[in-house]
C-alpha positions as CSV (number, residue, x, y, z in Angstrom):
1,M,93.4,109.9,-157.2
2,L,91.5,107.2,-155.3
3,I,90.0,109.7,-152.9
4,G,88.8,111.8,-155.9
5,A,87.0,108.7,-157.4
6,I,85.4,108.0,-154.0
7,R,84.2,111.5,-153.7
8,V,82.7,111.4,-157.2
9,A,81.0,108.1,-156.4
10,A,79.7,109.6,-153.1
11,W,78.1,112.7,-154.8
12,F,76.7,110.5,-157.5
13,A,75.0,108.4,-154.7
14,V,73.6,111.6,-153.2
15,L,72.2,112.6,-156.6
16,V,70.7,109.1,-157.1
17,I,69.0,109.4,-153.7
18,I,67.6,112.8,-154.6
19,I,66.3,111.7,-158.0
20,L,64.7,108.5,-156.7
21,S,63.1,110.4,-153.8
22,V,61.4,113.0,-156.1
23,T,60.3,110.5,-158.8
24,P,56.6,109.8,-158.8
25,G,55.7,106.5,-157.2
26,W,54.7,104.6,-160.3
27,L,58.1,105.4,-162.0
28,R,60.3,104.6,-159.0
29,P,62.0,101.1,-159.2
30,D,61.4,98.6,-156.4
31,I,64.8,97.2,-155.9
32,L,65.0,95.4,-152.6
33,G,61.3,94.7,-152.0
34,E,61.0,96.4,-148.7
35,K,61.2,100.2,-148.6
36,H,62.8,100.5,-145.2
37,I,65.6,98.2,-146.2
38,E,66.0,100.3,-149.4
39,H,66.2,103.5,-147.3
40,L,68.7,102.1,-144.9
41,T,70.9,100.6,-147.6
42,A,70.9,103.7,-149.8
43,Y,71.8,106.0,-146.9
44,L,74.3,103.5,-145.4
45,G,76.2,103.2,-148.7
46,T,76.2,107.0,-149.3
47,A,77.3,107.8,-145.8
48,M,80.1,105.3,-146.0
49,L,81.3,106.7,-149.4
50,L,81.1,110.3,-148.1
51,A,82.9,109.5,-144.8
52,T,85.6,107.7,-146.8
53,G,86.0,110.5,-149.2
54,Y,86.1,113.2,-146.6
55,P,88.1,111.8,-143.6
56,G,88.2,113.6,-140.3
57,R,86.2,113.7,-137.2
58,S,84.5,117.1,-137.9
59,Q,83.8,116.1,-141.5
60,S,82.2,112.9,-140.3
61,I,79.9,114.8,-138.0
62,K,79.0,117.3,-140.9
63,I,78.3,114.4,-143.2
64,G,76.0,112.8,-140.7
65,V,74.1,116.0,-140.0
66,L,73.8,117.0,-143.6
67,L,72.5,113.5,-144.7
68,L,70.0,113.5,-141.9
69,L,68.8,116.9,-143.0
70,C,68.6,115.7,-146.6
71,S,66.6,112.7,-145.6
72,G,64.1,114.8,-143.6
73,I,63.7,117.4,-146.3
74,L,63.2,114.7,-149.0
75,E,60.5,113.0,-146.8
76,I,58.7,116.4,-146.5
77,V,59.0,117.0,-150.3
78,Q,57.4,113.6,-151.0
79,L,54.2,114.9,-149.5
80,G,53.6,116.8,-152.7
81,I,54.7,114.1,-155.2
82,S,52.0,111.9,-156.8
83,G,52.2,108.3,-155.7
84,R,54.7,108.9,-152.9
85,T,54.2,108.8,-149.2
86,S,56.2,110.3,-146.4
87,S,56.6,108.7,-143.0
88,V,58.6,108.9,-139.8
89,A,59.6,105.2,-140.3
90,D,61.2,106.0,-143.6
91,F,63.1,108.9,-142.0
92,A,64.1,106.6,-139.2
93,A,65.4,103.9,-141.6
94,S,67.4,106.5,-143.6
95,S,68.8,108.0,-140.4
96,L,69.8,104.6,-139.1
97,G,71.7,104.0,-142.4
98,V,73.5,107.4,-142.1
99,L,74.5,106.8,-138.5
100,I,75.8,103.3,-139.0
101,G,77.6,104.3,-142.2
102,V,79.4,107.2,-140.6
103,M,80.2,105.3,-137.4
104,V,81.6,102.3,-139.3
105,I,84.0,104.3,-141.4
106,Y,85.0,106.5,-138.5
107,G,85.5,103.5,-136.3
108,L,87.6,101.7,-138.9
109,R,89.7,104.9,-139.4
110,V,90.4,105.1,-135.7
111,A,91.2,101.4,-135.4
112,V,93.7,101.6,-138.3
113,K,95.5,104.6,-136.8
114,R,95.7,103.2,-133.3
115,P,99.1,101.7,-132.6
116,P,99.1,98.0,-131.4
């Protein structure tokens, strides 16, 4: 039951990232004040939710790769959206969030399973 709720929250987070990424610049909310922190935070939280909802080493790797691809594709898509900019720095911030999020959850999972 809990894992199902986490999965729903994770996919909702992915949907929110996609919607906010394709929203024209003047309609997009400015939540944290600095766009790189927003990118890092959004992808960090989403990666942690997905990695929690889909446990397993191979799933963690797939989550990381797919979120990195999603980030890159969304940066490219933003080139055609009015009021939006695309940058390598935005992609790097998003990627850092993905990597930290997946590594934290995977590391916690390994630490909890490891006998004392």
